[in-house]
NUKEPA-75257 format. One record per residue (C-alpha): x, y, z; residue in one letter. Coordinates in pm, whole numbers, plus 50000, padded with zeros to 5 digits. Layout:
<ketors>
{ketor {X,Y,Z},"A"};
...
</ketors>
This chain:
<ketors>
{ketor {85093,21117,14204},"M"};
{ketor {85109,21561,14300},"R"};
{ketor {85229,21840,14147},"S"};
{ketor {85475,21722,13795},"S"};
{ketor {85663,22027,13826},"Q"};
{ketor {86035,21910,13821},"Q"};
{ketor {86279,21998,14078},"P"};
{ketor {86556,22170,13893},"S"};
{ketor {86914,22038,13855},"P"};
{ketor {87100,22308,14076},"L"};
{ketor {86824,22240,14372},"S"};
{ketor {86880,21910,14432},"V"};
{ketor {87195,21855,14672},"R"};
{ketor {87125,21560,14819},"K"};
{ketor {86950,21213,14725},"I"};
{ketor {86890,20915,14940},"A"};
{ketor {86815,20602,14741},"V"};
{ketor {86693,20321,14965},"L"};
{ketor {86756,19976,14803},"R"};
{ketor {86849,19727,15094},"A"};
{ketor {86887,19371,14965},"N"};
{ketor {87073,19171,14746},"G"};
{ketor {87339,19171,14423},"I"};
{ketor {87098,19075,14141},"G"};
{ketor {86837,19375,14299},"D"};
{ketor {87110,19606,14295},"Y"};
{ketor {87174,19533,13981},"V"};
{ketor {86822,19568,13815},"F"};
{ketor {86828,19964,13993},"A"};
{ketor {87186,20075,13844},"L"};
{ketor {86957,20274,13493},"P"};
{ketor {86786,20416,13755},"A"};
{ketor {87059,20513,13969},"L"};
{ketor {87242,20646,13597},"E"};
{ketor {86943,20852,13488},"A"};
{ketor {86939,21018,13855},"L"};
{ketor {87298,21094,13814},"R"};
{ketor {87266,21238,13501},"A"};
{ketor {86951,21450,13611},"R"};
{ketor {87151,21531,13905},"F"};
{ketor {87472,21599,13796},"P"};
{ketor {87607,21815,14114},"H"};
{ketor {87435,21597,14403},"A"};
{ketor {87576,21359,14626},"E"};
{ketor {87334,21045,14595},"I"};
{ketor {87327,20827,14903},"V"};
{ketor {87277,20488,14876},"Q"};
{ketor {87101,20337,15204},"L"};
{ketor {87125,19937,15199},"G"};
{ketor {87361,19694,15405},"K"};
{ketor {87741,19606,15460},"P"};
{ketor {87776,19460,15163},"W"};
{ketor {87703,19747,14928},"H"};
{ketor {87968,19994,15160},"K"};
{ketor {88219,19724,15088},"E"};
{ketor {88138,19652,14739},"F"};
{ketor {88063,20031,14650},"L"};
{ketor {88361,20234,14826},"T"};
{ketor {88584,20312,14608},"G"};
{ketor {88389,20143,14321},"R"};
{ketor {88323,20375,13999},"P"};
{ketor {87974,20457,13950},"G"};
{ketor {87674,20693,14052},"P"};
{ketor {87643,20610,14424},"V"};
{ketor {87886,20827,14619},"D"};
{ketor {87834,20725,14944},"R"};
{ketor {87701,20411,15125},"V"};
{ketor {87489,20434,15396},"V"};
{ketor {87440,20078,15598},"I"};
{ketor {87050,20116,15766},"I"};
{ketor {86975,19901,16116},"P"};
{ketor {86821,19620,16092},"R"};
{ketor {86398,19696,15998},"C"};
{ketor {86149,19462,15953},"A"};
{ketor {86010,19482,15590},"G"};
{ketor {86311,19687,15484},"V"};
{ketor {86612,19409,15435},"G"};
{ketor {86502,19186,15673},"E"};
{ketor {86199,18953,15746},"P"};
{ketor {85866,19095,15818},"E"};
{ketor {85850,18954,16125},"D"};
{ketor {86199,19081,16295},"F"};
{ketor {86150,19286,16628},"V"};
{ketor {86308,19643,16570},"N"};
{ketor {86501,19825,16794},"D"};
{ketor {86305,20087,16842},"D"};
{ketor {86585,20306,16989},"A"};
{ketor {86812,20252,16715},"L"};
{ketor {86581,20309,16440},"L"};
{ketor {86513,20638,16619},"D"};
{ketor {86859,20749,16630},"R"};
{ketor {86905,20684,16282},"F"};
{ketor {86590,20874,16165},"F"};
{ketor {86721,21141,16352},"H"};
{ketor {87074,21136,16212},"S"};
{ketor {86918,21094,15848},"M"};
{ketor {86681,21434,15930},"A"};
{ketor {87041,21614,15978},"E"};
{ketor {87161,21494,15634},"E"};
{ketor {86871,21710,15529},"R"};
{ketor {86824,21531,15186},"F"};
{ketor {86627,21726,14897},"D"};
{ketor {86510,21450,14759},"L"};
{ketor {86460,21060,14918},"A"};
{ketor {86370,20786,14671},"V"};
{ketor {86237,20438,14751},"Q"};
{ketor {86355,20167,14527},"L"};
{ketor {86259,19913,14722},"H"};
{ketor {85923,19670,14632},"G"};
{ketor {85609,19777,14712},"G"};
{ketor {85608,20012,15031},"G"};
{ketor {85419,19855,15276},"R"};
{ketor {85707,19881,15540},"Y"};
{ketor {85953,20100,15298},"S"};
{ketor {85732,20417,15244},"N"};
{ketor {85674,20475,15563},"P"};
{ketor {86052,20471,15624},"F"};
{ketor {86142,20668,15410},"V"};
{ketor {85913,20903,15507},"S"};
{ketor {86119,20902,15816},"R"};
{ketor {86399,21015,15639},"L"};
{ketor {86304,21378,15672},"G"};
{ketor {86324,21486,15327},"A"};
{ketor {86169,21740,15104},"T"};
{ketor {86032,21553,14815},"L"};
{ketor {86022,21157,14818},"T"};
{ketor {85923,20913,14575},"V"};
{ketor {85847,20542,14485},"G"};
{ketor {85665,20297,14400},"L"};
{ketor {85344,20228,14622},"R"};
{ketor {85131,19915,14584},"A"};
{ketor {84762,19910,14730},"A"};
{ketor {84786,19871,15150},"E"};
{ketor {85087,20083,15126},"A"};
{ketor {85155,20462,15250},"A"};
{ketor {85200,20710,14981},"P"};
{ketor {85466,20926,14928},"L"};
{ketor {85495,21283,14797},"H"};
{ketor {85485,21137,14454},"R"};
{ketor {85468,20763,14378},"W"};
{ketor {85374,20499,14118},"L"};
{ketor {85121,20236,14114},"R"};
{ketor {85359,19911,14192},"Y"};
{ketor {85254,19637,13943},"V"};
{ketor {85478,19253,14065},"Y"};
{ketor {85452,19192,13666},"F"};
{ketor {85700,19435,13528},"Q"};
{ketor {86073,19415,13477},"P"};
{ketor {86262,19548,13750},"E"};
{ketor {86439,19756,13537},"S"};
{ketor {86207,19926,13377},"L"};
{ketor {86007,19953,13716},"R"};
{ketor {86283,20205,13882},"Y"};
{ketor {86343,20377,13549},"L"};
{ketor {86031,20438,13533},"E"};
{ketor {86031,20577,13918},"T"};
{ketor {86310,20788,13876},"V"};
{ketor {86177,20960,13603},"A"};
{ketor {85877,21074,13871},"L"};
{ketor {86124,21384,13906},"V"};
{ketor {86281,21427,13550},"G"};
{ketor {86477,21168,13516},"A"};
{ketor {86518,20990,13221},"S"};
{ketor {86720,20687,13067},"P"};
{ketor {87084,20752,12979},"V"};
{ketor {87181,20337,12985},"A"};
{ketor {86958,20078,12973},"L"};
{ketor {87209,19766,13039},"E"};
{ketor {87344,19741,13412},"P"};
{ketor {87713,19782,13417},"R"};
{ketor {87983,19778,13692},"L"};
{ketor {88343,19791,13637},"A"};
{ketor {88616,19619,13849},"A"};
{ketor {88811,19776,14094},"R"};
{ketor {89227,19703,14120},"E"};
{ketor {89149,19480,14399},"A"};
{ketor {88903,19282,14269},"D"};
{ketor {89113,19188,13990},"V"};
{ketor {89431,19125,14194},"E"};
{ketor {89241,18921,14413},"E"};
{ketor {89089,18678,14129},"A"};
{ketor {89416,18668,13972},"F"};
{ketor {89542,18492,14323},"R"};
{ketor {89257,18260,14336},"A"};
{ketor {89224,18154,13996},"V"};
{ketor {89541,18256,13767},"P"};
{ketor {89465,18202,13411},"E"};
{ketor {89563,17895,13217},"D"};
{ketor {89559,17951,12897},"G"};
{ketor {89217,17748,12819},"R"};
{ketor {88904,18001,12779},"P"};
{ketor {88654,17968,13088},"T"};
{ketor {88314,17876,13159},"V"};
{ketor {88167,17983,13485},"V"};
{ketor {87859,17756,13597},"L"};
{ketor {87689,17863,13948},"H"};
{ketor {87426,17612,14034},"P"};
{ketor {87321,17816,14369},"G"};
{ketor {87021,18056,14413},"A"};
{ketor {86863,18220,14732},"T"};
{ketor {86529,18051,14666},"A"};
{ketor {86483,17615,14575},"M"};
{ketor {86240,17702,14353},"R"};
{ketor {86477,17858,14123},"R"};
{ketor {86716,17569,14111},"R"};
{ketor {86830,17360,13815},"W"};
{ketor {86922,17031,13952},"P"};
{ketor {87307,17010,14052},"P"};
{ketor {87381,16677,13837},"E"};
{ketor {87228,16876,13580},"L"};
{ketor {87504,17117,13572},"F"};
{ketor {87755,16851,13556},"A"};
{ketor {87612,16724,13279},"Q"};
{ketor {87674,17048,13059},"V"};
{ketor {88009,17103,13251},"G"};
{ketor {88128,16766,13138},"E"};
{ketor {88059,16867,12744},"Q"};
{ketor {88209,17198,12785},"L"};
{ketor {88540,17029,12973},"A"};
{ketor {88553,16772,12667},"R"};
{ketor {88633,17037,12460},"V"};
{ketor {88886,17228,12604},"G"};
{ketor {88673,17465,12818},"Y"};
{ketor {88829,17555,13199},"R"};
{ketor {88501,17519,13420},"I"};
{ketor {88477,17674,13737},"L"};
{ketor {88210,17661,13956},"I"};
{ketor {88125,17946,14168},"T"};
{ketor {87935,18011,14528},"G"};
{ketor {87914,18195,14843},"D"};
{ketor {88010,17995,15185},"Q"};
{ketor {87662,17867,15185},"S"};
{ketor {87673,17746,14828},"E"};
{ketor {88037,17563,14892},"A"};
{ketor {87851,17225,14983},"A"};
{ketor {87655,17269,14647},"L"};
{ketor {87946,17372,14439},"A"};
{ketor {88114,17085,14520},"Q"};
{ketor {87846,16817,14465},"S"};
{ketor {87855,16937,14105},"V"};
{ketor {88219,16872,14054},"C"};
{ketor {88193,16488,14225},"R"};
{ketor {87931,16441,14004},"E"};
{ketor {88160,16601,13662},"M"};
{ketor {88359,16346,13475},"G"};
{ketor {88591,16601,13386},"Q"};
{ketor {88800,16811,13637},"T"};
{ketor {88586,17143,13746},"A"};
{ketor {88752,17351,14024},"E"};
{ketor {88510,17517,14301},"V"};
{ketor {88579,17892,14363},"V"};
{ketor {88319,17996,14694},"C"};
{ketor {88591,18210,14888},"H"};
{ketor {88637,18494,14672},"L"};
{ketor {88493,18887,14771},"S"};
{ketor {88188,19003,14562},"L"};
{ketor {88398,19249,14363},"G"};
{ketor {88628,18910,14328},"G"};
{ketor {88334,18750,14207},"V"};
{ketor {88286,19030,13997},"L"};
{ketor {88643,19012,13821},"E"};
{ketor {88630,18612,13767},"L"};
{ketor {88281,18669,13585},"L"};
{ketor {88418,18921,13378},"R"};
{ketor {88747,18693,13258},"R"};
{ketor {88487,18442,13180},"A"};
{ketor {88400,18353,12828},"A"};
{ketor {88018,18210,12933},"L"};
{ketor {87838,18176,13247},"V"};
{ketor {87575,17931,13295},"I"};
{ketor {87381,18025,13579},"S"};
{ketor {86993,17989,13762},"N"};
{ketor {86829,18290,13822},"D"};
{ketor {87062,18479,14100},"S"};
{ketor {87276,18744,14146},"G"};
{ketor {87599,18623,14024},"P"};
{ketor {87385,18596,13652},"L"};
{ketor {87319,18992,13686},"H"};
{ketor {87663,19022,13824},"L"};
{ketor {87770,18863,13522},"A"};
{ketor {87549,19037,13274},"A"};
{ketor {87669,19371,13449},"A"};
{ketor {88050,19218,13397},"A"};
{ketor {88003,19257,12992},"G"};
{ketor {88042,18870,12972},"T"};
{ketor {87784,18653,12833},"R"};
{ketor {87502,18458,13004},"T"};
{ketor {87262,18151,12968},"V"};
{ketor {86996,18207,13242},"G"};
{ketor {86786,17929,13409},"I"};
{ketor {86480,18093,13477},"Y"};
{ketor {86094,17970,13617},"W"};
{ketor {85902,18201,13362},"C"};
{ketor {85691,18419,13613},"G"};
{ketor {86089,18552,13758},"N"};
{ketor {86156,18584,13366},"M"};
{ketor {85935,18873,13323},"I"};
{ketor {86032,19065,13588},"T"};
{ketor {86452,18923,13614},"A"};
{ketor {86505,18865,13259},"G"};
{ketor {86809,18994,13109},"I"};
{ketor {86631,19187,12799},"V"};
{ketor {86933,19141,12534},"W"};
{ketor {86996,18833,12339},"R"};
{ketor {87373,18903,12110},"T"};
{ketor {87511,18865,12436},"R"};
{ketor {87229,18694,12696},"H"};
{ketor {86989,18361,12647},"R"};
{ketor {86740,18235,12913},"P"};
{ketor {86628,17909,12867},"V"};
{ketor {86271,17866,13065},"L"};
{ketor {86086,17591,13285},"S"};
{ketor {85697,17678,13201},"W"};
{ketor {85555,17477,13509},"R"};
{ketor {85307,17671,13672},"L"};
{ketor {85197,17352,13924},"D"};
{ketor {85377,17301,14245},"C"};
{ketor {85548,16950,14200},"P"};
{ketor {85486,16875,14542},"V"};
{ketor {85079,16982,14580},"C"};
{ketor {84994,17010,14234},"G"};
{ketor {84878,17397,14337},"R"};
{ketor {84835,17667,14071},"N"};
{ketor {85133,17897,14196},"T"};
{ketor {85036,18171,14018},"I"};
{ketor {84631,18173,14115},"Q"};
{ketor {84717,17993,14486},"D"};
{ketor {85090,17976,14600},"N"};
{ketor {85229,17756,14856},"C"};
{ketor {85508,17699,15077},"S"};
{ketor {85715,17438,14898},"H"};
{ketor {86022,17445,14813},"Q"};
{ketor {86103,17210,14544},"A"};
{ketor {86254,17317,14187},"S"};
{ketor {86053,17501,13939},"F"};
{ketor {86311,17450,13706},"V"};
{ketor {86402,17097,13733},"E"};
{ketor {86207,17072,13365},"D"};
{ketor {86460,17290,13187},"V"};
{ketor {86655,17029,12928},"Q"};
{ketor {87035,16969,12929},"V"};
{ketor {87033,17001,12552},"E"};
{ketor {86856,17321,12535},"D"};
{ketor {87076,17473,12740},"V"};
{ketor {87403,17350,12559},"M"};
{ketor {87226,17477,12236},"R"};
{ketor {87294,17814,12351},"E"};
{ketor {87575,17798,12534},"A"};
{ketor {87717,17670,12152},"R"};
{ketor {87558,17919,11983},"D"};
{ketor {87705,18203,12219},"L"};
{ketor {88053,18073,12263},"L"};
{ketor {88064,18048,11900},"Q"};
{ketor {87938,18370,11846},"D"};
{ketor {88261,18496,12095},"L"};
{ketor {88481,18239,11876},"R"};
{ketor {88410,18461,11554},"D"};
{ketor {88438,18768,11758},"E"};
{ketor {88805,18700,11809},"C"};
{ketor {88882,18596,11480},"R"};
{ketor {89106,18833,11274},"P"};
{ketor {88923,18983,10987},"E"};
{ketor {89056,18789,10639},"H"};
{ketor {89254,18988,10457},"D"};
{ketor {89171,19005,10103},"P"};
{ketor {89581,19043,10006},"H"};
{ketor {89731,18857,10297},"S"};
{ketor {89936,18579,10080},"P"};
</ketors>
């Protein structure tokens, strides 16, 4: 790190923030973005992200003013072996230099690829994370993998004097989100529990038949069961539905904004460690999250009043037996299949009872 003198709020007119990955990753960065907004209230905050960021964030209340979609780039939103279009990237960085950013913030991993990317933006001051093999920025924080992601980014923006103003990520629904969700899933008077059996990595997926057992038990006591996923997860969602002995509904056709509103309306969301789990928490909905223990350190929701993790402590690969902390392998078998249905149901019942108690009118000692 270099000089500790902080840029004054009035001197920073425009901020670029690189965060070009998935929805859960964006949710983790929200407290840091809110801190930047509070520190630099008059600055324009420009998210450098993917097409979904632009679709999801445009017109949505929050700390981001504008989204710029970055070109596909190796190691920055794309696999490391992706072949860059150098001419396209040159044009992009030329246009970014014309933006005249006062501050560029790298919230995109250890910096091996993202630090050179941020350096090319031409900002007056660059800050971010730095792993051992990464190039430095003007100010940087050592990247240490086992750290809660949301705290990692709060620590990063503290390099420019941005103090936390909120620790829980929050996302607001737009009117269009509400309308879409109600058209797709009209309310029928029953409280809803959402099951999300998908996850980007197979290692983080609890078996669909176990999700079905949870859904069946909750359906028997009167809950409406919705099974969610994106289009690529429709077959997985349908497999959970088929396994259930009770009626469930598969919802795999909503926009991300519609999913946010659907999750907000739910009494409870039961999910693998995935984007929708963190989206539900940011919507204010109670969650039961199924985690591998290592991911719990980096991606676990830290609050317990409304959020309960159920953990697998497996370290050895189910296929080859290799200890994946010390010597990782490429196998994609589930690391969470040993999580017990009874443990998930215990946390689900507890949270649903809390919700019923919260909704029950207080006893009036003067009433008849």
